[in-house]
C-alpha positions in Angstrom: -221.3 75.4 45.3 -218.4 74.6 42.9 -215.4 74.9 45.4 -214.6 74.8 49.0 -211.1 76.4 49.8 -209.6 75.5 53.3 -206.6 77.6 54.7 -204.9 76.4 57.8 -202.7 79.4 59.0 -200.3 79.9 61.7 -198.2 83.1 62.3 -198.1 84.3 58.5 -200.2 87.0 58.4 -198.6 88.9 55.4 -198.4 85.8 53.1 -202.0 84.9 54.0 -203.0 88.6 52.8 -201.2 87.8 49.8 -202.9 84.7 49.3 -206.5 85.8 50.0 -206.0 88.8 47.8 -204.8 86.9 44.9 -207.2 84.5 45.2 -210.0 86.8 45.0 -208.6 88.9 42.3 -208.0 86.1 39.8 -210.8 83.6 40.5 -213.8 83.8 38.1 -216.6 81.8 36.8 -216.9 79.7 39.9 -219.2 79.6 43.0 -216.9 79.1 45.8 -216.5 79.6 49.7 -213.3 80.0 51.6 -212.5 78.9 55.2 -209.6 80.1 57.0 -209.0 78.2 60.0 -206.5 80.2 62.4 -204.5 78.0 64.9 -203.9 80.7 67.6 -201.9 83.4 65.4 -200.7 86.3 67.5 -199.4 88.4 64.7 -202.7 89.8 63.9 -204.0 87.4 61.1 -207.4 87.4 62.7 -208.0 91.1 62.6 -206.6 91.3 58.9 -209.0 88.8 57.7 -211.8 90.2 59.6 -211.2 93.7 58.3 -210.1 93.0 54.7 -211.9 89.6 53.8 -215.3 89.9 55.7 -216.5 87.3 53.1 -214.4 84.3 54.4 -215.6 82.0 56.9 -213.1 82.4 59.7 -212.4 79.7 62.3 -210.5 80.9 65.3 -208.6 78.3 67.5 -207.5 79.3 71.0 -204.4 76.7 70.4 -202.4 75.4 67.4 -204.4 72.2 66.7 -202.3 71.2 63.9 -202.9 70.8 60.2 -205.2 67.5 60.1 -207.4 68.6 63.0 -207.6 72.1 61.7 -208.5 71.1 58.3 -211.1 68.8 59.4 -212.9 71.5 61.3 -213.6 73.1 57.7 -214.0 69.9 56.0 -217.1 68.9 58.1 -218.8 72.2 57.0 -217.4 72.3 53.2 -220.2 72.3 50.5 -218.3 72.3 47.3 -218.2 69.5 44.8 -214.4 69.6 45.2 -212.3 70.8 48.0 -209.1 72.4 48.0 -206.7 72.2 50.7 -204.5 75.5 50.1 -201.3 76.5 52.2 -201.5 80.4 53.1 -198.3 80.9 51.7 -199.3 80.6 48.1 -200.1 82.8 45.4 -202.1 83.0 42.1 -201.5 85.1 38.9 -204.6 83.8 37.0 -207.6 82.0 37.3 -206.0 78.8 38.5 -209.1 77.4 40.6 -211.4 77.7 37.7 -208.6 75.6 35.7 -208.4 72.8 38.1 -212.3 72.7 38.6 -212.8 72.4 35.0 -210.0 69.6 34.7 -211.8 67.8 37.8 -215.2 68.1 36.1 -213.7 66.7 32.7 -211.6 63.9 34.3 -214.1 62.0 36.6 -211.3 59.2 37.4 -209.2 61.5 39.3 -209.7 61.6 43.0 -207.1 64.0 44.0 -205.1 66.4 41.9 -202.0 68.6 42.6 -200.8 71.3 40.3 -197.5 72.8 39.2 -196.0 74.8 41.8 -193.4 77.4 41.4 -190.6 79.1 43.7 -191.0 82.6 44.0 -188.5 83.0 41.4 -190.6 81.1 39.2 -188.5 78.1 38.8 -190.2 74.7 39.5 -190.9 73.5 43.1 -190.8 69.7 43.5 -194.2 68.6 44.7 -194.5 65.0 43.6 -192.9 62.2 45.4 -193.1 58.2 45.7 -194.4 56.7 49.0 -191.9 56.6 51.5 -190.0 53.7 52.3 -188.2 52.4 55.6 -184.5 52.9 54.1 -185.0 56.3 52.7 -186.7 57.6 55.8 -184.0 56.1 57.8 -181.4 58.0 55.8 -183.6 61.3 56.4 -183.7 60.5 60.3 -180.0 60.4 60.6 -179.6 63.3 58.3 -177.6 61.3 55.8 -179.6 62.8 52.9 -177.3 65.9 53.4 -174.4 63.8 52.1 -173.9 63.7 48.5 -173.3 59.8 48.6 -176.6 59.0 50.1 -178.5 61.6 48.0 -178.6 59.1 45.0 -180.3 56.6 47.2 -182.9 59.0 47.8 -183.6 60.0 44.2 -186.3 57.6 43.5 -188.2 58.5 46.6 -187.8 62.3 45.7 -189.2 61.2 42.2 -186.1 63.2 40.7 -187.1 61.5 37.3 -190.4 63.2 37.4 -191.6 65.2 34.2 -193.4 68.3 35.8 -194.7 69.2 32.2 -196.8 66.0 31.8 -200.1 64.9 33.2 -199.5 61.7 35.5 -200.8 59.5 37.9 -198.6 59.5 40.8 -198.2 58.4 44.5 -198.3 61.7 46.4 -198.8 65.3 45.6 -197.7 68.3 48.0 -200.5 69.1 50.3 -199.8 73.0 49.8 -202.3 72.8 46.8 -204.4 69.5 47.3 -207.5 69.3 45.2 -210.2 66.2 46.7 -213.3 65.3 44.9 -216.1 65.6 47.7 -217.3 62.1 46.6 -213.8 60.7 47.5 -213.8 62.5 50.9 -217.1 61.1 51.5 -215.8 57.8 51.0 -212.4 57.9 52.6 -213.6 60.3 55.6 -211.7 63.1 57.2 -208.0 63.2 57.8 -206.0 61.4 60.5 -205.7 63.7 63.5 -203.0 61.6 64.8 -200.8 63.6 62.2 -200.0 66.9 63.8 -198.0 68.1 60.7 -196.1 66.2 57.9 -197.2 62.9 56.3 -201.1 63.5 56.6 -201.1 64.2 52.8 -199.0 61.1 52.3 -201.5 59.3 54.2 -204.5 60.4 52.4 -203.2 59.4 48.9 -202.1 56.0 50.3 -205.7 55.8 51.3 -207.1 57.1 48.2 -205.1 54.8 46.2 -205.8 51.8 48.2 -209.5 52.4 47.5 -209.0 52.6 43.8 -208.9 56.5 43.3 -206.3 58.1 41.1 -203.9 60.8 42.4 -202.7 63.0 39.5 -200.4 65.6 38.8 -201.2 68.1 36.2 -199.0 70.8 34.8 -201.9 73.2 34.6 -202.8 75.0 36.6 -199.6 76.9 38.2 -199.2 78.8 41.6 -196.5 80.2 43.6 -195.6 78.6 46.8 -193.3 80.4 49.2 -192.6 77.3 51.0 -193.1 76.0 54.8 -193.4 79.5 55.9 -195.0 78.5 59.3 -192.5 75.6 60.3 -189.4 77.8 59.5 -190.3 79.5 62.7 -189.9 76.6 64.8 -186.5 75.1 66.3 -185.2 71.6 66.4 -188.7 70.6 68.4 -189.9 70.1 65.0 -188.0 67.0 64.7 -190.1 65.5 67.5 -193.1 66.4 65.4 -191.7 64.9 62.1 -190.9 61.7 64.3 -194.1 61.1 65.3 -195.7 61.6 61.8 -193.5 59.1 60.3 -193.9 56.4 63.1 -197.7 56.7 62.8 -197.5 56.5 58.7 -195.4 53.4 59.3 -197.5 51.8 61.9 -200.6 52.2 59.3 -198.9 51.5 56.0 -195.6 49.7 56.5 -194.3 46.4 58.4 -194.0 46.5 62.0 -190.2 45.8 61.9 -189.7 48.8 59.9 -191.7 51.0 62.4 -189.6 49.5 65.3 -186.4 50.5 63.4 -187.5 54.0 62.9 -188.7 54.0 66.5 -185.4 53.0 67.8 -183.5 55.8 65.7 -185.7 58.4 67.0 -183.4 59.7 69.9 -180.6 59.9 67.4 -182.4 62.1 65.3 -183.6 64.4 67.7 -179.9 64.8 69.1 -178.7 65.4 65.7 -181.2 68.1 65.2 -180.6 69.8 68.3 -176.9 70.1 67.4 -177.7 71.3 63.8 -179.9 74.1 65.5 -177.2 75.1 68.2 -174.8 75.2 65.3 -177.1 77.4 63.2 -177.6 79.7 66.0 
């Protein structure tokens, strides 16, 4: 088996249908398997997959288990030399999977790889960042990143200087298209299930780099990503999820005083998120 593809889905039936359709239409020259892990969608996703894509290995959860835990369900069953964690709101327009497997086989030093990701209008979507620091995350917690003055302080974290036309060793790549060499997975183990959503791929990239593996961005292949389709359906409660993931990341990879500052600020961030949500409504 060349490749195991794992898609965690929640309430995005139409986008998942496009994703799977384009995947099977354009992928060639590979022996691959596809897992769809559904986190209790109530929009007809399960019926659609069973009827239109019977070749998919479908795992049906009766509750939303989160991104890391759902991925782990399929990772335990994966048989490919490489594993691709893929968002359901992505689309292919050529044999991108054949290209990335060829690159992984050619470049044995690559442990994790991400590709060029485009918005639906074909503009480049930012998919590379540096590892988070306590100060830039404090600005995000307090919603100060929306102000022009503070945006400059976040440019380094957001990697605004990154060249998306060049193969580069990076800190982290976006989890929407996250290729892992299975031997790396065997050494590092499964994803940390204390992350429900957000920061789980950052954590895994950090663990990979600490173990001596390269995390690489490559401008080929190219895919389309509609972007955060599942989480756009949630309200201010997603701030609580984000806070929990942020604190867990800094507990593991930061200094304890940094974790403590972020912990103290979480009530303020929730109040701000609630006010923003009420204003939008």
